[in-house]
N, C-alpha and C positions, 0 to 999 in steps of 0.2 A: 489244204490244211494238213498240218503234221499228224494230228490225231493222237499224239503222245505227249503234247506239251503239258496238258494238265497233270498227268501222272509224274512227269519229270519235275515239274514245279512242286508238286505235292511232296515228292521224295526230298527235294532240297529243303522245303519248308519244315518237314519233320525233323531233319537233321539240325536245322537252325534252332528249332524249339527245344531240342534236347540240350543244346549248348546254353540256351537262354535259361532253362530250368536249373542247370548247374550253377549259373551265375546269379541266380536269384532274381531274374528279370520276369516281370509279369508276362504271361503268354500272350495276352491281348496286344501289348505294346510291341513285342517282337513280331508277332504275326502281321499286325497292321503295317509296320514299316517295311517288312520283307515283301508283302504283296504290293505295296505302293512302289517300291523300287522296281520290281519285276514289270509292273504296268508302265512305269515311266520309260523303261528301256525298250519295251516292245510295242509301244503305242502306235508306231508307224507300220507295223507288220499286219498285212491283211489276215483276218481271222484270229488275231491274237486275243481279242476280247472273249471269244467263245472258249478258247483253250484255257485262258486265265480263269474263266468262270468255273471250270472243272475242279479247280483247287479251292474254290470259294463257294461253299454251300449257299445256294440262292443268289449268287453274284450275278448282276445284270451288266449289260453293256455300259449303262450309265455309271455303275459302280466302278467299272474298269477305268473309264476316263476320269472320274473323280479321283481315284487312287493315283492315276498317272500324274495329275496336277500336283498332288501332295508329294509324290516321290521325285519330282524333277530336281529338287534341290540336292538330292543325294547322288546324282549322276557324276558329280565331281567333288563330293565331300563326304566324310563319314556320316552315317545315320545317327539319329538322336540317341538310340540305345548304345551304339558303339562309342559315341562321344562320352556318354556317362561312364561306361566301363573303363575307358581310357583315363578319364578324370579321377576315378576312384582307385586306379591301379589294379583292377581286377585281373586275376590270373587267367581268366577266360577271354580276355579281350582279343587275343590273336586267334583263338578258335572261333570266336564269333565273327571276326572279320573274314576268316576263311569260309565260314558258312554263308556269309553275305555274298562272297565272290561266287559261290556255287549257285546262289539265287540268281546272280547276274548271268551265269552260264545257262541256267534253266530258262531264263527269259529268251534266249536264242532259239528255244524249241517251240515257242508259242506262235501259232499260226504259220504263216509263210514269211519268215524273217528276211528283211532286206539286209544288204551289206552295212547299212547305217546302224542297224540294231546291233550287229557284231561290234562295230566301232564304239557305240554307246556302252555296251556291256564291258568291253575291254578297259575303257577309261574308268568306268564306275568301279569295277573290281579292283583296279590298281589303287583308286582313291581309298577304298576301305582297308586294303592290305597295307598300304604305305602308312596310313594313320596309326595302325596298330603295330607296325613293325613286323608284320607277318610275311610268310612265304608267298611267292607268286603262284597263282592258279591259272591253268590254261583255260581261257574262256571259250565256250562253244564246243569244246572237244568232248566226245563221248568215250567213256572208258571201254577198252576192248574186252576186259574181263570184269566180272562183278567185283565191287569194292570189298576188301576183306576188313573185318573188324580190327581196329588198332589195339595194340596191347594196352592194358590198363596201367597207367603210370600214377605215381604219387602226385598229388596236387601241388603245383609249384607255389612258392611263396609269393605274395603280392610284391610287385616292383616298388621300389622307393618312390615317393612322390617327387615331382620335379620342383626345384627351387625357383625362386623369383629370377635369379640370374640365368638359369637354364632356359626359362620361358622367354625372358627378354632376348636371349641369344637366338631363339627360334624366330622371334619377331624380327630381329635385325637381319636374319638370314633370308627373309622374304624378298622377292624381287620388288624394286621400287619402293613406293610408300614412304618417302623420306619425311614428309611433314607429319604423317600419321605416327611413325616411330618416335619422332621427337615429342609429340604430344602425349603418347602413352608413357614414355619415360618420365615426362614431367608429372603426370598423374600419379605414377608409382612413387615418385619422390615425395609428393605432397602427402599421400596416404600413409607412407611409411613413417614420416615424421609425425603425422597425426596420431598414429598408433603408439609411437614411442612417448609422445607427450601424455597420452592417456595413461600409459603404464607408469609414468612418473608422477601421476596425480595432478597434472596441469590441465587447465581449461583449454578447450578447442573451439574454434569457430565451427559452425555447422557447415560441413562440406558434403554436398551430394555426390554420390558415386555413380549415379545414373548418367548415361551418355547418349548423345545424338550423333549418328554417323550419316553424313550426307555425301552423295556422289552417284555417278552413273552406275549401271549394272556391271557386274563382273570386276569391280575394283578391289576386291579382297575384304569387304566388310564382314562377311560371315567368318572368314578365317581369322581376322583380328579379334572378333568378338569371342571366338573359341579360346584364343590365347589370353584374352583379358579375363575370362572366367577362371582359367588356371592360375593366373597371376594373383587375382583377388583371393583365391583359395590359399595360395602359398603365403600371402600376407596375413592370413588368419582372419580375413574380413568375411569370408563365406565358409560354410561348413562342408559343402560338397564340391562345388566348382563345376557342375555340369552346365551345358548349354542347351536350352530348349528353344528351338527356332519355330516361329509361327507366323501366319499372316492373318488377314481379316477373317477368312473362311473358318479358321480354327478358334476364333474368339466370339464370332457372332452366330447366334442360333436363328432358326426360322420363325420363332414366335417371341413376342415381347415377354420378358420375365425369364425366359430360358437363357438369354444371353448372359445375364449376371452369373448364373450358375456355371455356364460353360467357361466364361472368362476366369472365374474363381478357381475352377478345376485346373485350367492351364497354368495359372499362377502357382497353385499348390505344387504342381509337378516340377516347377522351376525353383521352388523354395530351396535355399541353400546354394543356389547357383545364379546363372544369368538367363533372363528371359529376353530373347532377341526377336523383335517384331519388325518384319520386313514390310516395306511399303505402308508404314504405320499411318500415313496421311489418308489412306482409304477409309479409315474410321471416322474422319471428320470432313471428307471431301464431298462435293456436290454443290449444285447451284444455290441451294438454300442452307448450306452448312451440313452438319452431320445429320443423318437420318436417325430415327429414334433408337434403332438397334446399335448404331455406332456410338451414340451418346451413352447408351447403357453400358457398352463395353468400356468406354473411356472412364466413366464414373466409377465402375467397378475396379478398373485397373488402378486408378488413383487411390481408392480406399485400400486395396490390397497392398500397394506400395507403402502406404503409411503403416498398416498393421504389421508388415513384414520388413520394415525398414532396416532392421539389424542383420538380416540374413537373405536379402534378395537385391539383385541389381537388374535393372531393366535398360536395355539398349534398343532404341528405336532407329530405324534406318529408312532412307529413301532419297529421292531427288531433292536438291537444295531448297528451291522455292516452295514446293508443297510441304516440306518438313517445317519450314518457318511458320506457315499457316497452321499446321497441325499443332505445334507447341503453343501458338497464340490462341488457339480455339478454346482452351480450358485453363483457368487460373491454376488449378492443381498441377497441370503439366508444366506450366511455365515456371513454377516454384521448384520443381524437382529436376528439370532438365536444364542445367546451366552450362554444360560443357558440350560444345559441338566440335567434332573432328571431321575435317574435310578430306575425302578420298579423291585424288586427282586421276584423270585418265592415264593409262600407261603409255610410255613412248614406244616407238617401233622396236627399239632395241630390247626394252623390257618385255614386250609381247613375244619377241623371238625367244628370249630366255624362258618365258613361261611355257611356250610351245615345246621347246626341247626338254624342259624339265618334266612336263606331263608325259612326253614320249618315253623318257628314261624310266619314269615310275611304272609305266606299262610295259617295259622291256622292249621298246621299239627304238630305232635310231633313224633320225632324219639325215640323209646324206647331204653334203654341202649344197648340191644343186637344189634340193628340196627346201633348204633354209633360204636360199636366194629366191626361190619361187614364192615362198611365204612373204618375204619382204616386199616382193612385187605386188602381191595381193594386198598387203597393208597400204602400199602407196596409192592404190586405186580405190580404197575404201573410205567412205565419208565418216567423219568422227563427230556425228551429231549426238543428241541425247539418247538415241536408240542404240548406239554402238555398244557391243557387249563386252569389250575389253577382254578380261581373262576368259569369259564364256565364249567369246569369238574364237580365241585360240583353241579352246577345248573342242568347239564344234568343228573347226578345221581338222583337228587331229582325228576326231571320231569318224568324219567322212573319209579321211585319208586311209584309216585302218580298214574301212569297208572296201575302198577301191583297191587296196593292196590285196585283200582276200580275193576279190574278183579277178584281179590280174593273175593270181597264182592258181586259179581254179583248175586249170588243165595241167599244172605241174605235178607230176606223180610223186616225186620225192624232193621237195624243195630243201635247200641247205639251210642251216641255222641263220646265216647271214641274209638269205632271201626272205626268211620268215620275220626277221627283225627290221630290215631296212625299208624305210619309206622313201620312195623316189619322187622326183619333181612332178611326174605325171600323176602320181597318186593324189596330189593336192588340187588338181584341176580337171583331169580327164574324167568324163562321165561314163561309167560302165553301161553296157547295154541294158542291164537290169534297171538302172535308174532312169535311163531314157524311156524305157517301156512304161515305168511307173508314171512318168510325167506326160505320157502320150506323145512323146517325140519320135521322130523317125530314126531308127537305129542305124 
């Protein structure tokens, strides 16, 4: 065990909380997501839970793995607080993203990190920095000299909010998703005309803004939900435009009666923006329908949607068939979710574009042979409902980054190209370290 992981994480956490305070972010929210991100990145490292606990007073091993589950969604996407800072045009968004990247770097000091942890951290840091337009931070590297305090600068003015056209341009720039883009453009046209009619004093039909996203994992549902939140804000339909992403565990409490309070608190945090509920059907699934806790969460959600109908949009997501059953399970849901957008699996060409894009964002380069190797991997991979699509590409890159680091372990002074380039063998060859973890003969 490293023995220093807790202190390193604690230092990175302190720096992040300082940025959060300047940005007006609640300390509990920033602390919670930072610790969850660190746990999600380091969960495969032996001894990581103990080192993580040093930065969490009273933190247990179970707390570590619970946090890891919550933080996995941020391995390839900006955290909830960062998303809100970006949506509001906060001048602290870049500094907060850089602080999150340092949290990712600190995760590499927890326990005895594997090369996969390094890969996870590199991709996660790049996701935070890219979302905020911030500089790259070298993940896993320890400074040779103590960091010096940065000179005090005047607080920069908030960046101008993005227009509908700019946000639709970002949507159109995403890989694939042709049908999704068409439907979002259609929704925007309908909502824009509805707004103009209201301003002209004309009557409007009741048009629900809530959406159902159906599709397999990793097909871009969260990314599109984030853009939709910004588009609705730019249209003047939402006051803040933040995205709050949750699943059943964040809506349902352990005791009857507490779930209503917990769900209402989550909805309140999303007021003015978009509440995105992943695998929403888990609230109503089961052999005998929804359990009493799930029913309580759904009933509370329906009531909150009605009470906040002028400044809240809810997007529910999951596999196609279970989502149909979810909407049909409650009349209040059926009346509010009338628009379903289907996310199709990515093609091989699109997945290759996603992989190379993720690599570029993390300042890596796949050599042509590595791209060909990835296409070969895709050809031999089944595309059933468990296929991860974009997540599959991200997982491949994370593993490749770890293998590249292992390959360069004995290179005293690697060149910049050697540090950037991912070779074909990095996509498939199993390092000795990984073999030993799996109990294989090295």
